[in-house]
Phi, psi and omega in degrees: 000322180296317179298321179296319178294319178295316179298320179295320179293318178294324180295334179287353178252011181227129174262114178265114184259116173262135184222151179269323181244192180292144177235124181281158176301329179295320178294317179300317179295319179295320178294317179298318179295319179296317180289329175297318178292318183295318185263356179056041176202155179296129179235128176262159182237139173233148182245146177218127177290142178217093183295344179292344181285345182070299177204146176104200186225157167227125181245127180240123176236107185062235178269355182273135179234129178246117183259129173215063183218162184293323181298318179292322180292322177293322178295322178294322178293324178295321181288000000 
């Protein structure tokens, strides 16, 4: 249980950016700065390609997920 709590706390300091297309270092830095302001703690950003997104980004910080991609918008339209 302690390891799970430590992992959850560490995840709150990392923004995992999933992207469909290329992401510039400037965008990564801007997202990290934005999440640092939002969470009032230093947040680093890592990027991972995800072709399933079709277009756009998904940013995950801890348990929080921010969707800005075509797949999420199409799913919302279907619903």
